[in-house]
NUPAZA-886709 format. One record per atom (N, C-alpha, C): residue in one letter; x, y, z. Coordinates in pm, whole numbers, plus 50000, padded with zeros to 5 digits. Example, Ala and Ser with C-alpha at 12.3 -4.5 7.8 and 13.67 -1.06 7.14 Angstrom:
2
a513194943150780/a512304955050780/a513204967050780/s512854977550708/s513674989450714/s512905000350787/
! end
This chain:
149
m952772834724050/m952822830823911/m954192825823871/t955232831423932/t956562826423897/t956752812323949/g956132809024062/g956202795324113/g955442785624026/l954342790123967/l953542781523881/l954092780523739/s955112788023707/s955632787823570/s956242774323532/h956622766323631/h957182753023603/h956152742023622/g954902745723642/g953842735823656/g953332734923799/l952142729523813/l951502728523944/l952252718924035/g952772708123981/g953512698324063/g954762704424124/a955492712124046/a956692718724097/a956342729124203/f955212735924185/f954782745924282/f954422739424416/i953682728324410/i953282721324533/i954512715524603/a955482710524526/a956702705224586/a957562716324647/e957372728524604/e958172739624655/e957642745124788/i956372743024817/i955752748724937/i956442744225066/p956772731425087/p957472727825212/p958822734725230/n959472738525120/n960742745625130/n960592759325193/w959402765225182/w959162778325240/w959292777925392/l958912766625451/l959012765325596/l960462763825641/v961292758325555/v962692756225589/v963462769425582/n963402776125468/n964102788825449/n963242797725360/f962412805825424/f961422813825351/f962092823625256/f963112830625299/f963722840925216/f964432835225093/r964972823325104/r965682817424991/r964722811424888/y963652804924934/y962782797624842/y961562805624798/f961162815724871/f959972823324833/f960352836824773/l961242844024837/l961642857224790/l962812856224694/t962562849724581/t963572847924478/t963732860824398/p964782862024317/p964912873924231/p963732875424135/d963192864224086/d962032864923998/d960842871124069/f960592866724192/f959482872024269/f959672886724302/s960882890424338/s961172904524371/s960982913524250/l961472909224134/l961312916924012/l959842918123974/a959102907123982/a957682907423950/a956922916424047/s957302916524174/s956662925224272/s956922939924242/m958152943124202/m958472957024168/m957702961624045/v957612952923944/v956852956423824/v955382958423858/m954852949923946/m953452951123987/m953222964224064/l954142968124150/l954012980524225/l954062992724133/v954982992724038/v955073003923943/v953793004623859/t953292993223815/t952052992923738/t950892998523818/w950822995023945/w949753000024031/w949843015224047/l951053020424068/l951223034824086/l950903042523958/v951343037423843/v951083044323717/v949603043823682/s948953032423705/s947513031723676/s946733040823769/g947213042823892/g946583052523981/g946713066723928/s947853069923867/s948033083123806/s947093085223689/f946953074823604/f946013075623494/f944583077723546/a944203070223649/a942853071223703/a942593085023764/e943593090623830/e943433103823891/e943223114523784/i943973113723676/i943813123523567/i942463121723500/l942063109223477/l940763106923414/l939623111423504/d939803110323635/d938783115023727/d938623130123720/e939723137323697/e939653151723682/e938913155823556/m938843146823459/m938233150123331/m936753146723326/n936123144123439/n934713140223433/n933853151723383/l932643148623342/l931803158323274/l931403170123362/s931233168023492/s930823179223577/s931903189923583/n933163185823581/n934253195623579/n934403202123443/l934153194823336/l934313200423202/l933193210023164/m932113210123240/m931013219123209/m931423233723230/r932403236023316/r932913249623335/r933903252323223/l933443258923119/l934263260522999/l935383270723015/e935263279523115/e936283289923125/e937603284623180/l937583273623258/l938813268023314/l938813252923301/d939943247323268/d940133232923274/d940383229323421/p939933217623469/p940113214223610/p941553214623658/g942503211123575/g943893211323617/g944443225423632/q943873234923560/q944363248523565/q943993255623695/e942963250623765/e942593256523893/e943723254923994/k944463244123986/k945563241524079/k946903246424024/g946883252723908/g948123257623849/g948823247223764/d948203235523745/d948803225023663/d948433227123516/a949033219123431/a948643218723291/a947253212523282/p946543214923174/p945223208523159/p945333193323171/a944253187123219/a944263172823249/a944583164523125/r944053168323010/r944293160422889/r945773161022849/e946393172522866/e947813173722834/e948663165222929/r948293164823057/r949023156423152/r948823141723119/l947613138123074/l947343124223034/l948193120422913/m948283129322816/m949113126722698/m950583125522736/s951043134222824/s952433133622868/s952733120522940/l951843116323029/l952033103723100/l952023091923004/f951113092122907/f951023081322809/f952303080222727/f952793091422674/f953973090922590/f955243088122670/t955283092422796/t956423088922882/t956463073922906/m955303068222940/m955243053722961/m955553046122832/g955083051222719/g955363044822591/g956843045022557/t957513056222584/t958953057122560/t959713047322648/f959333046722776/f959963037122867/f959733022822820/l958543019822772/l958223006422724/l959023002822599/v959203012322509/v959993009822388/v961463007222426/v962003015122519/v963383013022564/v963522999422630/l962582995922717/l962622983022785/l962502971522686/t961652972922585/t961532962622482/t962832961222404/g963492972522376/g964792971922308/g965842964822391/l965832967222524/l966792960322610/l966542945322614/v965292941322611/v964982927022608/v965462920922477/r965292928422370/r965772923522240/r967292922222236/l968012929922316/l969472928922320/l969952917622409/d969022909622456/d969322898122540/d969992902322670/i969342911422741/i969852916422868/i969922905322972/r969072895122957/r969072884123054/r970402876623052/t970952874222934/t972242867222925/t973352875722986/w973312888822961/w974302897723019/w974232897523172/m973012897923229/m972872897723375/m973312884323432/l973052873623359/l973482860423405/l975002859623409/n975652864623305/n977122864123300/n977762873923398/t977172885523417/t977782895823501/t977492893723649/y976202891923682/y975792891423823/y975432877423872/k975492867523786/k975152853623819/k973712852323867/l972802860623810/l971382859723843/l970712850023747/t969872841423799/t969142832023715/t967662835723716/f967032834523602/f965632837423586/f964942825323525/t963632825023537/t962882814223475/t962942816023324/n962782805123251/n962832805723105/n961622813123051/m961862821622951/m960792829022887/m960352821622761/l959122824022720/l958642818722594/l959332825622478/a959282819422361/a959952825122246/a959342838522203/l958032840322223/l957362852622181/l957262862922293/a958042861322398/a957952870422512/a958932881922503/g959242886422383/g960192897322367/g959632911022393/g958332912722396/g957722925422430/g957212933522313/g957452929422192/g956992937122076/g955482937922065/a954812926722087/a953352926522077/a952712934822188/s953252934022308/s952672941722417/s952882956722397/t953992960622337/t954242974722308/t953232979722205/l952982971822104/l952002975522003/l950612976722063/v950222967322147/v948912967922213/v948822980122304/f949902983522375/f949902995322461/f949613007822379/f950283009422265/f950063021422184/f948683021422119/l948183010022077/l946833009622020/l945773013422123/l945853007722241/l944873011022344/l945063025322395/g946303030022401/g946553043822443/g945983053822345/m946143051122217/m945563060122117/m944033060022124/a943453048422154/a942003047922173/a941583056322294/l942353055522401/l942063063622520/l942183078422489/l943233082522421/l943413096622389/l942323101622294/s941893093322201/s940813097622112/s939493098922187/q939263090122284/q938033091222365/q938043103922450/t939183107122509/t939243119322589/t939103131722502/r939623131322382/r939453142622288/r937993144022249/y937323132722224/y935903133122189/y935073138922304/i935383134822427/i934643140022543/i934853155122554/d936083159422535/d936373173722542/d935613181422434/l935653176522310/l934953183322201/l933443182822219/h932933171622263/h931483170122283/h930983179622391/t931763181022499/t931353189822608/t931393204322565/r932403208022491/r932523221922445/r931493225022340/
! end
């Protein structure tokens, strides 16, 4: 996607350069950063899925114990809330850093160049969507818990 950010023509013209020097033309700082963000997203979504799997109805039918308490952990819903608010805090901090124009600081300090961002790519809208969808998720898990009990 970072290669396509400058258009399909620029991406096709870039492909022969990969054969000349793969590490310089393919493994750019943009690609490395995007890969790290993708890996973190994959790991965090796996954590969310694991907690949600513990909250399935067959486990919740045993009212005397929450599934997480069998292993000595906090209840699954509390761990889900903790993970959600931890990710939300990290997202708010990251959005604040983007608003402080961290890209210009990195360019001046480390001479790193990045692709140009759109004017609305500051992260405020995505942070709002994260919290809206997270609150919907937490309300659904609360409803499942109450309905089962």
